[in-house]
PAKOLDREN-540506 format. One record per residue: residue number from 1; residue in one letter; x, y, z of N, C-alpha, C, O, CB in turn. Coordinates in steps of 0.05 Angstrom, whole numbers, plus 5000, padded with zeros to 4 digits. Glycine has a CB too. Layout:
// PAKOLDREN-540506
NODE kedren marmi n_east n_north n_up ca_east ca_north ca_up c_east c_north c_up o_east o_north o_up cb_east cb_north cb_up
NODE NUM A X Y Z X Y Z X Y Z X Y Z X Y Z
...
This chain:
// PAKOLDREN-540506
NODE kedren marmi n_east n_north n_up ca_east ca_north ca_up c_east c_north c_up o_east o_north o_up cb_east cb_north cb_up
NODE 1 D 3079 9099 1981 3075 9120 1997 3101 9139 2001 3098 9162 2008 3064 9109 2023
NODE 2 R 3122 9130 1998 3137 9155 1993 3138 9173 1981 3137 9195 1991 3150 9154 1990
NODE 3 F 3140 9166 1947 3129 9181 1926 3103 9199 1923 3098 9220 1912 3127 9164 1910
NODE 4 Y 3089 9180 1939 3063 9202 1946 3055 9223 1969 3035 9237 1971 3042 9188 1947
NODE 5 E 3081 9220 1987 3081 9237 2006 3101 9264 1994 3096 9287 2001 3091 9221 2033
NODE 6 S 3127 9256 1973 3146 9272 1970 3132 9292 1949 3138 9315 1949 3173 9258 1962
NODE 7 V 3113 9284 1932 3102 9297 1913 3077 9316 1929 3078 9341 1928 3093 9274 1888
NODE 8 M 3056 9304 1944 3044 9317 1960 3053 9340 1984 3038 9357 1993 3034 9300 1968
NODE 9 D 3080 9336 1990 3092 9350 2011 3103 9373 1991 3117 9389 2004 3114 9333 2030
NODE 10 T 3100 9380 1960 3123 9392 1944 3103 9404 1926 3113 9415 1907 3148 9371 1930
NODE 11 A 3079 9404 1927 3065 9408 1902 3056 9436 1920 3054 9437 1944 3040 9381 1890
NODE 12 Q 3051 9460 1902 3039 9481 1908 3006 9479 1912 2993 9480 1933 3046 9499 1887
NODE 13 Q 2998 9474 1883 2963 9463 1883 2961 9438 1892 2957 9420 1875 2949 9461 1853
NODE 14 K 2961 9432 1913 2950 9393 1925 2925 9389 1910 2921 9367 1901 2939 9387 1967
NODE 15 E 2907 9406 1907 2883 9394 1904 2880 9392 1878 2859 9385 1870 2863 9406 1915
NODE 16 T 2904 9398 1859 2893 9390 1830 2912 9364 1825 2917 9356 1803 2898 9416 1803
NODE 17 I 2921 9353 1849 2940 9326 1841 2932 9304 1840 2931 9295 1863 2959 9321 1856
NODE 18 E 2923 9284 1821 2912 9257 1825 2932 9232 1815 2947 9232 1796 2884 9255 1807
NODE 19 F 2929 9218 1830 2950 9197 1828 2926 9163 1817 2905 9154 1826 2969 9195 1867
NODE 20 I 2939 9157 1802 2935 9126 1791 2957 9103 1792 2977 9098 1779 2929 9129 1761
NODE 21 Y 2945 9091 1814 2973 9068 1820 2954 9042 1800 2930 9043 1802 2982 9056 1867
NODE 22 R 2964 9025 1787 2964 9009 1772 2979 8983 1792 3001 8988 1800 2977 9022 1747
NODE 23 L 2969 8957 1799 2969 8945 1818 2968 8923 1802 2954 8922 1782 2951 8950 1837
NODE 24 D 2989 8895 1811 2980 8867 1810 2970 8854 1820 2979 8853 1843 2988 8855 1809
NODE 25 N 2949 8838 1815 2932 8831 1829 2946 8806 1857 2935 8790 1872 2911 8821 1806
NODE 26 D 2963 8811 1854 2975 8788 1879 2997 8803 1888 3018 8791 1894 2987 8755 1870
NODE 27 D 2995 8828 1891 3007 8848 1906 2994 8854 1929 2971 8864 1930 3011 8871 1892
NODE 28 E 3007 8848 1949 2986 8842 1973 2999 8870 1992 2985 8880 2009 2991 8804 1991
NODE 29 A 3028 8882 1987 3037 8888 2002 3038 8922 1995 3040 8939 2012 3058 8872 2006
NODE 30 S 3037 8927 1971 3023 8949 1959 2996 8956 1966 2991 8980 1963 3023 8945 1933
NODE 31 L 2971 8938 1977 2947 8946 1969 2947 8952 2000 2927 8965 2007 2924 8924 1953
NODE 32 G 2965 8946 2020 2968 8956 2050 2979 8981 2050 2983 8991 2072 2986 8938 2068
NODE 33 A 2988 8998 2025 3002 9022 2029 2983 9043 2039 2959 9042 2032 3015 9031 2004
NODE 34 K 2990 9063 2056 2982 9077 2070 2962 9102 2047 2939 9110 2049 3007 9085 2089
NODE 35 C 2978 9106 2031 2968 9117 2009 2940 9116 1987 2928 9132 1973 2987 9112 1999
NODE 36 I 2937 9092 1993 2920 9079 1975 2894 9084 1981 2875 9078 1966 2924 9052 1973
NODE 37 R 2892 9097 2009 2865 9102 2018 2854 9137 2019 2834 9147 2029 2864 9088 2049
NODE 38 K 2881 9152 2003 2878 9173 2003 2857 9182 1979 2854 9168 1959 2903 9183 2003
NODE 39 N 2843 9204 1982 2811 9211 1970 2826 9216 1938 2813 9208 1919 2790 9246 1988
NODE 40 N 2845 9225 1933 2864 9229 1904 2868 9207 1895 2869 9207 1870 2892 9242 1905
NODE 41 V 2871 9188 1906 2886 9162 1894 2868 9147 1871 2845 9143 1877 2891 9139 1919
NODE 42 K 2874 9140 1850 2855 9121 1838 2867 9088 1836 2889 9086 1826 2847 9132 1807
NODE 43 V 2857 9070 1843 2878 9041 1839 2861 9022 1821 2840 9010 1827 2886 9022 1873
NODE 44 I 2879 9022 1794 2877 8995 1784 2892 8971 1791 2916 8972 1794 2880 8997 1762
NODE 45 I 2875 8945 1793 2890 8922 1798 2876 8902 1780 2853 8900 1773 2890 8915 1828
NODE 46 G 2901 8883 1773 2896 8868 1754 2921 8854 1751 2940 8859 1766 2887 8882 1732
NODE 47 P 2923 8829 1728 2943 8815 1728 2970 8829 1711 2973 8850 1698 2933 8789 1717
NODE 48 R 2981 8812 1717 3013 8823 1717 3021 8825 1690 3023 8805 1675 3035 8805 1732
NODE 49 V 3027 8852 1683 3030 8859 1655 3060 8880 1653 3072 8886 1674 2997 8878 1644
NODE 50 I 3070 8890 1627 3086 8905 1635 3094 8931 1637 3085 8943 1617 3096 8898 1630
NODE 51 L 3104 8943 1648 3109 8970 1651 3090 8993 1631 3073 9009 1638 3140 8972 1646
NODE 52 S 3098 8988 1610 3080 9004 1591 3048 8998 1587 3031 9013 1578 3091 9000 1565
NODE 53 S 3045 8978 1594 3005 8968 1597 3005 8985 1616 2997 9007 1610 2988 8931 1607
NODE 54 M 3015 8981 1643 3006 8988 1666 3003 9024 1661 2984 9038 1669 3027 8976 1690
NODE 55 W 3024 9032 1648 3024 9061 1648 2992 9074 1632 2977 9093 1638 3054 9071 1631
NODE 56 N 2992 9052 1610 2974 9065 1586 2942 9056 1597 2922 9066 1586 2982 9049 1550
NODE 57 E 2940 9041 1617 2918 9031 1635 2915 9060 1651 2895 9073 1645 2927 9000 1656
NODE 58 A 2934 9071 1670 2931 9089 1685 2923 9111 1668 2904 9125 1676 2951 9091 1700
NODE 59 A 2932 9115 1650 2929 9137 1633 2903 9146 1630 2894 9169 1630 2939 9132 1609
NODE 60 M 2893 9124 1627 2858 9119 1615 2845 9133 1643 2830 9151 1637 2845 9075 1609
NODE 61 L 2847 9129 1662 2832 9137 1689 2836 9169 1696 2822 9182 1712 2843 9118 1715
NODE 62 A 2863 9179 1678 2875 9198 1691 2849 9225 1676 2836 9223 1654 2916 9199 1683
NODE 63 T 2848 9246 1695 2832 9266 1682 2841 9294 1680 2828 9314 1676 2809 9267 1695
NODE 64 S 2868 9290 1684 2888 9323 1687 2892 9322 1658 2888 9301 1645 2925 9326 1709
NODE 65 N 2901 9352 1646 2909 9359 1621 2938 9352 1622 2951 9355 1602 2903 9389 1614
NODE 66 I 2952 9340 1648 2984 9340 1634 2984 9316 1660 2975 9316 1683 3012 9378 1634
NODE 67 L 3000 9295 1643 3004 9275 1652 3037 9265 1661 3056 9269 1646 2991 9261 1633
NODE 68 F 3039 9255 1685 3068 9249 1684 3077 9214 1682 3061 9200 1694 3081 9264 1712
NODE 69 Q 3091 9206 1674 3099 9191 1662 3121 9175 1701 3145 9170 1704 3116 9207 1628
NODE 70 A 3102 9172 1719 3117 9163 1742 3127 9130 1745 3125 9110 1731 3099 9171 1764
NODE 71 G 3137 9135 1769 3148 9103 1778 3150 9113 1799 3150 9137 1803 3175 9085 1767
NODE 72 D 3152 9090 1822 3141 9083 1853 3175 9094 1867 3180 9100 1891 3130 9037 1859
NODE 73 D 3189 9094 1848 3216 9094 1861 3232 9123 1851 3256 9128 1848 3233 9065 1850
NODE 74 L 3210 9138 1850 3217 9174 1858 3213 9185 1871 3194 9181 1886 3212 9191 1851
NODE 75 V 3224 9199 1872 3218 9225 1904 3224 9257 1897 3246 9268 1894 3247 9218 1936
NODE 76 H 3199 9267 1897 3205 9299 1889 3213 9311 1908 3205 9308 1931 3183 9315 1880
NODE 77 R 3234 9329 1898 3254 9344 1913 3241 9372 1915 3236 9381 1937 3284 9345 1899
NODE 78 T 3236 9385 1894 3230 9412 1893 3198 9429 1901 3179 9427 1886 3238 9415 1867
NODE 79 P 3199 9443 1919 3175 9455 1930 3169 9463 1901 3185 9466 1881 3179 9480 1956
NODE 80 G 3139 9466 1903 3122 9486 1873 3136 9474 1843 3144 9487 1824 3132 9529 1873
NODE 81 W 3133 9439 1848 3144 9429 1821 3120 9441 1810 3122 9461 1796 3150 9393 1816
NODE 82 D 3092 9428 1815 3071 9431 1796 3081 9454 1782 3092 9450 1761 3041 9434 1808
NODE 83 Q 3078 9482 1792 3084 9506 1779 3098 9506 1757 3092 9513 1735 3096 9522 1792
NODE 84 I 3117 9498 1765 3151 9497 1734 3136 9473 1724 3152 9462 1739 3200 9485 1746
NODE 85 V 3124 9458 1716 3115 9442 1694 3091 9454 1678 3089 9450 1654 3106 9415 1705
NODE 86 I 3076 9469 1691 3051 9478 1684 3063 9506 1663 3056 9511 1640 3030 9485 1716
NODE 87 A 3086 9523 1683 3102 9540 1661 3112 9530 1642 3101 9534 1621 3122 9554 1670
NODE 88 A 3131 9516 1641 3145 9508 1613 3124 9500 1597 3123 9513 1576 3166 9483 1614
NODE 89 M 3100 9477 1600 3078 9466 1587 3061 9494 1575 3050 9491 1553 3060 9445 1610
NODE 90 N 3058 9515 1585 3044 9539 1576 3063 9556 1556 3056 9576 1544 3035 9557 1601
NODE 91 Q 3091 9544 1555 3100 9569 1526 3093 9553 1504 3106 9559 1484 3137 9580 1519
NODE 92 F 3072 9530 1500 3059 9524 1477 3031 9525 1479 3018 9513 1496 3066 9501 1467
NODE 93 P 3019 9542 1457 2989 9542 1462 2982 9510 1451 2958 9503 1453 2971 9571 1443
NODE 94 D 2994 9497 1444 2985 9475 1434 2989 9450 1462 2973 9432 1466 3002 9470 1404
NODE 95 G 3004 9453 1472 3006 9437 1500 3022 9414 1485 3023 9393 1497 2972 9427 1516
NODE 96 I 3032 9414 1465 3053 9395 1452 3079 9398 1463 3087 9420 1458 3055 9399 1421
NODE 97 A 3096 9383 1478 3119 9388 1493 3117 9365 1518 3098 9360 1533 3121 9420 1502
NODE 98 L 3145 9355 1516 3150 9337 1535 3170 9349 1559 3194 9351 1552 3161 9312 1520
NODE 99 V 3167 9355 1577 3179 9369 1601 3192 9348 1625 3177 9330 1633 3153 9387 1615
NODE 100 H 3215 9350 1635 3225 9338 1650 3244 9355 1669 3251 9378 1662 3234 9319 1636
NODE 101 G 3250 9346 1688 3274 9347 1712 3303 9340 1709 3314 9337 1687 3268 9328 1733
NODE 102 D 3312 9338 1726 3335 9330 1734 3335 9305 1753 3339 9309 1777 3345 9353 1745
NODE 103 D 3332 9275 1742 3331 9261 1758 3349 9248 1767 3346 9224 1773 3318 9252 1755
NODE 104 L 3374 9261 1768 3395 9258 1791 3415 9237 1770 3439 9238 1769 3380 9241 1827
NODE 105 V 3397 9220 1756 3416 9200 1735 3424 9209 1707 3446 9201 1699 3401 9173 1729
NODE 106 H 3410 9222 1693 3411 9229 1664 3416 9267 1662 3428 9277 1644 3377 9217 1648
NODE 107 G 3405 9282 1682 3409 9312 1680 3395 9323 1661 3371 9320 1660 3435 9321 1677
NODE 108 Q 3406 9337 1644 3387 9352 1628 3386 9335 1600 3372 9344 1582 3397 9386 1624
NODE 109 S 3402 9308 1597 3411 9301 1571 3376 9275 1561 3369 9266 1539 3452 9283 1575
NODE 110 F 3367 9271 1582 3343 9255 1576 3323 9251 1597 3329 9241 1619 3352 9229 1568
NODE 111 G 3301 9257 1593 3277 9253 1614 3270 9226 1610 3258 9217 1590 3250 9273 1612
NODE 112 T 3279 9213 1633 3276 9183 1633 3245 9183 1642 3230 9172 1625 3299 9165 1656
NODE 113 H 3229 9195 1668 3206 9202 1675 3194 9236 1665 3203 9259 1670 3209 9196 1705
NODE 114 C 3177 9230 1654 3165 9256 1631 3141 9267 1642 3125 9258 1659 3154 9244 1599
NODE 115 F 3142 9293 1628 3106 9296 1632 3097 9308 1602 3110 9328 1595 3094 9324 1662
NODE 116 I 3081 9299 1586 3064 9307 1564 3039 9312 1569 3028 9305 1590 3063 9292 1545
NODE 117 S 3027 9325 1549 2995 9336 1555 2978 9312 1541 2982 9296 1523 2986 9371 1537
NODE 118 R 2960 9316 1556 2933 9303 1546 2931 9311 1514 2925 9290 1502 2904 9316 1565
NODE 119 A 2933 9323 1502 2927 9330 1475 2953 9314 1461 2950 9300 1441 2926 9366 1469
NODE 120 W 2976 9316 1472 2995 9297 1455 2991 9269 1459 3002 9255 1442 3025 9302 1460
NODE 121 M 2977 9256 1479 2964 9231 1482 2941 9223 1465 2939 9200 1456 2957 9229 1507
NODE 122 N 2922 9244 1461 2902 9239 1446 2907 9233 1416 2900 9214 1401 2886 9260 1450
NODE 123 I 2925 9260 1411 2930 9256 1377 2945 9226 1371 2935 9215 1351 2953 9286 1362
NODE 124 L 2968 9211 1384 2978 9195 1387 2963 9161 1395 2972 9139 1391 2993 9207 1402
NODE 125 G 2936 9170 1405 2924 9146 1409 2942 9126 1441 2932 9108 1453 2927 9131 1376
NODE 126 Y 2963 9135 1446 2972 9118 1465 2990 9148 1489 2994 9172 1487 2995 9088 1447
NODE 127 F 2996 9129 1503 3007 9151 1533 3035 9143 1527 3051 9162 1523 2997 9141 1574
NODE 128 V 3043 9117 1526 3070 9115 1520 3074 9092 1506 3060 9075 1516 3087 9116 1541
NODE 129 P 3090 9082 1482 3087 9060 1465 3090 9028 1482 3100 9027 1505 3109 9065 1441
NODE 130 G 3080 9005 1466 3068 8990 1484 3089 8961 1473 3089 8937 1479 3031 8990 1481
NODE 131 Y 3104 8974 1455 3118 8959 1447 3141 8939 1460 3146 8916 1452 3125 8973 1434
NODE 132 F 3152 8951 1478 3181 8944 1494 3179 8931 1523 3178 8945 1543 3200 8972 1499
NODE 133 V 3179 8908 1524 3179 8891 1545 3200 8903 1569 3193 8900 1593 3188 8862 1534
NODE 134 S 3226 8919 1563 3240 8928 1580 3246 8960 1562 3247 8964 1538 3264 8906 1588
NODE 135 D 3251 8977 1582 3261 8998 1575 3248 9019 1551 3223 9018 1550 3284 8989 1569
NODE 136 Y 3260 9039 1532 3256 9044 1510 3233 9062 1505 3232 9078 1487 3256 9023 1499
NODE 137 A 3210 9056 1523 3189 9070 1524 3195 9101 1526 3188 9117 1508 3174 9060 1544
NODE 138 D 3208 9107 1547 3225 9134 1553 3233 9145 1526 3225 9165 1514 3253 9130 1574
NODE 139 L 3253 9127 1518 3270 9132 1496 3250 9146 1468 3255 9165 1454 3286 9101 1488
NODE 140 W 3231 9131 1468 3222 9139 1450 3200 9165 1446 3194 9178 1426 3216 9119 1443
NODE 141 L 3191 9169 1472 3184 9196 1476 3205 9224 1474 3200 9247 1466 3173 9194 1501
NODE 142 N 3223 9214 1482 3246 9230 1482 3251 9239 1452 3251 9263 1446 3270 9215 1493
NODE 143 E 3257 9214 1431 3265 9218 1412 3239 9242 1392 3244 9263 1381 3272 9189 1403
NODE 144 I 3214 9229 1394 3199 9245 1386 3201 9274 1396 3206 9289 1378 3177 9235 1390
NODE 145 A 3199 9285 1420 3205 9314 1431 3228 9324 1416 3227 9345 1403 3212 9314 1463
NODE 146 N 3255 9305 1418 3274 9324 1399 3269 9327 1374 3277 9348 1365 3300 9315 1397
NODE 147 Q 3252 9307 1354 3250 9311 1330 3226 9336 1332 3231 9351 1313 3242 9282 1313
NODE 148 L 3211 9344 1342 3196 9366 1347 3210 9397 1353 3202 9418 1343 3181 9358 1369
NODE 149 G 3231 9393 1372 3244 9412 1388 3224 9412 1411 3217 9436 1415 3250 9440 1373
NODE 150 R 3217 9402 1422 3184 9400 1441 3204 9394 1469 3189 9401 1488 3153 9365 1429
NODE 151 R 3223 9385 1479 3236 9374 1499 3243 9393 1512 3259 9408 1501 3254 9358 1493
NODE 152 V 3236 9399 1543 3237 9425 1551 3252 9422 1582 3240 9420 1604 3206 9439 1549
NODE 153 F 3275 9422 1577 3289 9409 1612 3285 9434 1627 3285 9457 1618 3330 9397 1615
NODE 154 C 3281 9426 1655 3272 9447 1675 3295 9440 1693 3293 9418 1705 3239 9445 1689
NODE 155 P 3311 9451 1696 3339 9450 1716 3343 9447 1738 3359 9434 1750 3352 9466 1719
NODE 156 N 3314 9471 1748 3310 9467 1778 3288 9449 1786 3274 9453 1806 3305 9493 1791
NODE 157 L 3287 9431 1770 3259 9416 1785 3275 9385 1787 3283 9373 1767 3221 9416 1761
NODE 158 I 3277 9375 1815 3293 9359 1811 3274 9330 1821 3271 9327 1846 3322 9368 1826
NODE 159 T 3263 9309 1803 3255 9284 1805 3270 9262 1816 3274 9243 1800 3250 9277 1783
NODE 160 E 3280 9258 1840 3297 9241 1845 3290 9206 1839 3272 9191 1847 3303 9248 1870
NODE 161 H 3312 9201 1824 3299 9171 1813 3317 9147 1832 3340 9140 1825 3307 9166 1771
NODE 162 C 3306 9138 1851 3322 9119 1867 3324 9094 1846 3303 9081 1847 3309 9112 1898
NODE 163 H 3339 9087 1832 3349 9068 1819 3373 9045 1824 3396 9053 1828 3353 9082 1802
NODE 164 P 3368 9023 1823 3391 9007 1825 3420 9006 1812 3439 8991 1819 3381 8988 1821
NODE 165 C 3421 9025 1790 3434 9026 1768 3452 9051 1778 3474 9056 1767 3417 9028 1742
NODE 166 V 3441 9064 1799 3457 9083 1820 3462 9083 1842 3475 9099 1855 3450 9101 1822
NODE 167 G 3450 9061 1850 3461 9047 1887 3441 9059 1902 3443 9056 1927 3498 9059 1904
NODE 168 K 3420 9073 1891 3397 9079 1915 3376 9058 1913 3355 9071 1914 3382 9110 1912
NODE 169 A 3369 9028 1910 3357 9012 1907 3371 8985 1907 3396 8983 1904 3344 9019 1889
NODE 170 V 3357 8967 1910 3372 8939 1916 3360 8927 1887 3341 8937 1876 3362 8919 1951
NODE 171 I 3372 8907 1877 3361 8899 1851 3349 8867 1865 3359 8846 1873 3388 8899 1821
NODE 172 D 3323 8880 1862 3306 8856 1874 3288 8836 1853 3293 8837 1829 3285 8871 1895
NODE 173 E 3269 8821 1862 3260 8797 1841 3248 8821 1813 3256 8823 1790 3227 8771 1859
NODE 174 T 3230 8834 1824 3222 8849 1799 3246 8873 1782 3240 8883 1761 3193 8865 1810
NODE 175 H 3262 8878 1791 3282 8883 1773 3302 8862 1762 3314 8862 1741 3296 8901 1784
NODE 176 Q 3300 8844 1782 3320 8815 1762 3296 8808 1736 3306 8809 1713 3327 8775 1789
NODE 177 E 3271 8801 1737 3257 8797 1721 3263 8813 1701 3275 8806 1681 3236 8797 1728
NODE 178 R 3255 8838 1705 3258 8856 1677 3284 8854 1666 3283 8849 1642 3255 8888 1682
NODE 179 L 3313 8855 1677 3340 8847 1667 3343 8826 1650 3360 8826 1632 3357 8841 1687
NODE 180 N 3321 8801 1654 3322 8779 1648 3305 8786 1611 3311 8780 1588 3307 8759 1675
NODE 181 R 3287 8797 1623 3273 8804 1595 3279 8814 1575 3274 8809 1551 3258 8817 1597
NODE 182 H 3296 8837 1590 3309 8855 1573 3337 8838 1554 3344 8843 1531 3320 8882 1596
NODE 183 N 3346 8820 1570 3367 8814 1556 3353 8777 1534 3363 8766 1515 3399 8812 1585
NODE 184 E 3336 8772 1545 3320 8754 1523 3307 8767 1502 3300 8754 1482 3297 8739 1535
NODE 185 S 3302 8797 1503 3280 8806 1475 3294 8819 1472 3302 8833 1490 3250 8819 1474
NODE 186 N 3309 8820 1441 3332 8845 1427 3314 8867 1428 3302 8870 1406 3345 8841 1390
NODE 187 V 3307 8884 1447 3291 8909 1445 3301 8925 1434 3285 8940 1422 3285 8919 1465
NODE 188 A 3333 8932 1433 3345 8945 1415 3344 8951 1384 3347 8972 1371 3361 8940 1420
NODE 189 S 3339 8919 1376 3334 8912 1347 3307 8928 1343 3303 8949 1330 3330 8876 1341
NODE 190 L 3290 8912 1361 3250 8925 1354 3254 8962 1354 3244 8976 1336 3217 8914 1395
NODE 191 Y 3266 8969 1368 3272 8999 1371 3286 9006 1346 3282 9030 1344 3289 9006 1396
NODE 192 E 3300 8998 1326 3315 9010 1302 3286 9000 1278 3276 9015 1261 3354 8990 1296
NODE 193 A 3280 8975 1285 3262 8973 1269 3233 8985 1265 3219 8985 1244 3261 8954 1271
NODE 194 L 3227 8999 1299 3198 9016 1295 3202 9043 1290 3184 9059 1294 3179 9017 1320
NODE 195 K 3226 9053 1279 3239 9083 1274 3215 9090 1257 3200 9104 1270 3274 9085 1256
NODE 196 P 3206 9086 1235 3193 9086 1217 3163 9099 1239 3155 9122 1243 3194 9055 1200
NODE 197 K 3154 9073 1248 3130 9092 1267 3133 9119 1280 3120 9140 1277 3123 9077 1292
NODE 198 I 3156 9114 1296 3167 9140 1302 3167 9166 1286 3165 9185 1302 3190 9135 1305
NODE 199 A 3168 9173 1263 3170 9193 1242 3138 9189 1240 3126 9210 1236 3192 9187 1213
NODE 200 Q 3123 9167 1242 3090 9174 1232 3082 9200 1258 3073 9223 1256 3062 9136 1238
NODE 201 D 3093 9179 1285 3081 9201 1302 3094 9227 1298 3076 9245 1297 3083 9195 1330
NODE 202 V 3107 9232 1297 3134 9259 1292 3114 9271 1279 3104 9290 1291 3170 9255 1271
NODE 203 E 3100 9265 1250 3089 9289 1233 3057 9286 1246 3046 9307 1243 3093 9286 1193
NODE 204 K 3042 9268 1258 3018 9271 1274 3020 9302 1279 3012 9323 1269 3016 9252 1302
NODE 205 L 3041 9293 1307 3050 9324 1331 3051 9344 1314 3038 9365 1316 3083 9324 1350
NODE 206 R 3071 9339 1295 3069 9362 1281 3060 9383 1267 3065 9407 1266 3075 9362 1277
NODE 207 A 3044 9368 1253 3018 9383 1244 2995 9394 1261 2981 9411 1250 3003 9366 1227
NODE 208 Y 2989 9389 1287 2982 9409 1306 2991 9426 1313 2978 9443 1325 2979 9405 1322
NODE 209 L 3024 9430 1309 3033 9448 1330 3028 9478 1325 3021 9488 1303 3061 9444 1334
NODE 210 Q 3032 9489 1343 3020 9527 1337 3043 9534 1349 3055 9520 1365 2987 9544 1356
NODE 211 P 3054 9564 1339 3069 9585 1347 3072 9583 1372 3052 9582 1387 3060 9610 1340
NODE 212 Q 3105 9581 1383 3111 9579 1419 3104 9611 1421 3108 9626 1401 3153 9567 1434
NODE 213 I 3091 9621 1448 3084 9639 1464 3108 9644 1467 3118 9624 1478 3067 9634 1484
NODE 214 K 3134 9668 1463 3157 9677 1473 3144 9699 1493 3125 9714 1489 3178 9688 1450
NODE 215 P 3162 9696 1518 3159 9713 1537 3166 9743 1531 3180 9748 1511 3174 9704 1556
NODE 216 E 3156 9763 1545 3161 9796 1537 3190 9803 1533 3204 9800 1553 3149 9818 1562
NODE 217 G 3199 9811 1516 3224 9818 1517 3239 9805 1492 3255 9818 1478 3235 9811 1544
NODE 218 Q 3233 9778 1488 3238 9764 1469 3232 9762 1440 3242 9744 1427 3233 9750 1478
């Protein structure tokens, strides 16, 4: 509910925003959320899976040309954030870019939660990589964007990440289970082993790139 309200309160073109929530089938608390009954919300209910799988399932239902790799621990703080994202994407005729703001954790250095285009997803065949039981999906997307020179940081876009690592949430059962998975599975080594796959994805996208539109006067 907090995420939904922050998005809608700050979006300029509210009628273009759609939400896809992917919930566990035993998550009775989330099924009782007010936002679930909103007209611009679609809900997927299924067995518990890892977060990357949830994002990929949700992306299949989305209809927009710009997709946001969101989480319910985000709060949008910037009025007109949607226009900022659209303008950043429109710099590129092909739509191949990773756009992010300041989540008040990583700032300019990294897009933990980011926007990519439907074209990007269609070329690679996935929204986020589904290899990792914890973390690293966002690192994968950022690495692709960095190699392409297409990671766009919008400093006036605040998407606050209310994460336990910065003391903005408690480490509840869900977070603890993720930490356990992270420790039990050597995701860092898996990421290193899969770097050739990142290189392949970069080349797939690079083949699609078109010249960047330069603003007048540049």
